[in-house]
C-alpha positions, 0 to 999 in steps of 0.5 A: 499500500505504501509503495502504491501511494508513493507511485500515485504521488509521483504520477500526480507531480509528473502530470502537474509539471507537464500541465505547467511546462507544456500547456502554460506557455501554449495558453500564453501564445494563444492569448497573445495571438488572439489580440488583434493586429492593426496597421497603418502606412505612413508615406514619405513626404520629403525625400532627398539626399546630400553629398559631401562632394558638393557640400553647399548643393541642394538635390531636391530637384532629383527624382531620386534618393542616393545612398553610398560611398565613393572611395575616390575622394572619400564622397558620402551620399546620405539620404533624409526622409520625412513622413506624412503625420498619420502616425498621430492617428494611432490611438495613444493606448495602442501598443506598437507590435512592429514598425518598419522602414521600407525603401524600394531600390531601383539601382544597386552597385558595389558591395559595402563591408558590412553589407548593411545600411543604417537608418537614424532618428533625426533630432533637429528639423530640416527642409527638403528645399534647403537641406545641404551636406554643410547644414544637415541635421543631427541625428542619433545612433542608427539601426542597421538593415540589409544592403544586399542588391538581391533585396527588392526593397530595403527594410529596417526595424525602427520600432524603437524610433516610432515609439520615441515619436509616440512618447513625445519626441519630435519627429523630424524624420530619418537619416539613411546612410552606410559604411565608408570602406568601399565604393558602393551605391544604392538608389531609390525613386524619391516617391511616397509609394517607394519609401514608407513606414509600415506599423502594426499595433494592437490595442488592449480593449476595444479600438475607438470608432474613430480608428481608421481601418487598415488597407495594408498589412504591416511589414513583419505582421503575421496576425489575423485581420480582425473579424477574419478566420482561416478558410472563410473565403473572405478578403478585404471585402465580403465579396472580393471581385476576382481580377481580370486575367489573360495569357501572360504572353499577351500581358507582358509590356516592353521594359522601360527602366524609368517606370518604377517596379511595383512593391508588395505590402501584403498577401492575404489567404482567405482574408487572413494576413500572411507573414510579411515581408516577403522576398522572392525566396519566401513560400505561399501554399494554396489548394484549389478552394483558397482565395489569394489576394495581393496588395501593394503600392506603385504610382498612381494610375499604374496598370499592375500585372501579376504573372503566375506561369502562363497566366496573368492578372490585372488591376489598376492602382488608385490615386494613392498608387495602392493596388490589390489583385484577387487571383482566380484560383481555378486558372492557376494550375497545379504546381510551383511558380515564381510570382512576378509583377510588372507596373505598366504605363502607355504600353511599357512596363517596369522590370518584372519583380519576383514577389515570392514563390507560389505552390498550388496543391490538390490537398484540403489545406494549405499554409503559407511559409518562409522557408527561412522561418522557424516554427518556434511552438514546434521547437518549444514542444520538442524541448518540453517534451524532451525534458518531460521524458528525461524527467519521467525516465529519472522517476521511473528509475527511482521507483524501480530502485525503491521497488528493488530495495523493498523486495530485498527486504522482504526476501531477508525477512522470509 
């Protein structure tokens, strides 16, 4: 009887430990995921660069910004950016979940060491029409981002800077610069649709009715849109309109280098925001029943064409340059594709930009994943599972030892 009570106590202890270690963390994750994340984009209002080779020159008339360094003469090119003040529309009680500066580059040469660029919070005021190298504003220490030429856009995690602005620090914009050890250069069009900040935020309680609805998912967000559910066949509208399509060979336009490439800002599957940002290596899976919607920016009135295999889907950007394409799943054959997009104007188009990889299967479910991503829940499950197994093995060994000792005592008594 004593041995039986010992075993029961051990098993109860193990069950309690398992519940605390395994179910506890997962309940916390689920509570966090249940909190709806909203989004807002802040587009560039002023964007200009300065050059140390012409310290008194102002380059606001150029339609691009330049970031880089030339080892011939030690010339620096720094960019300064200001943004439209809709960051102020975020409710005061909101929690900033993510904030990213996105710069869509159209020209890239050379490789700095390390291959990064840096963005910093500007701490004094400046004007696009008068800023020069000589009178450039002061700034704080910077935040690094990848400067690789293989990226369709450059991404900087500026959550801490946005939080500084919301805490009351003046918003004088950002400075972008890079290393001074080799000749390199990055260019981006000085256009608000090519340079923007994407912010994701959550509210502990129901948001005020005046909070503006989100049109684009935030970069870096993988939360579900409020009111949407996986498999609901709902997009940004309750009855989304399938975009027009035609053979890819008929939809492509001759390339004009002056036309900027479109930028992907969000992907929705069955109304649910998928993880952003995406690159040409990211993977999205769908089945024959899934509804896929792509969201992005370009120039106002641009014709946007998305190519998937031998089929192309078309839409038109609105006056703010925003666009949305709902793919006709029935016209996409099962297989793997590189999804590409082109912005067109007057019969000519930008260079095609690779958005992500699409895999259509005949299975009953689909999921989106970034091949570089790691499923944290799976890792956590196996870690705690291993701890549990090790602990259980120790308990069983202890019980076995206890049982052998009792058995020996009984044998001696006999």
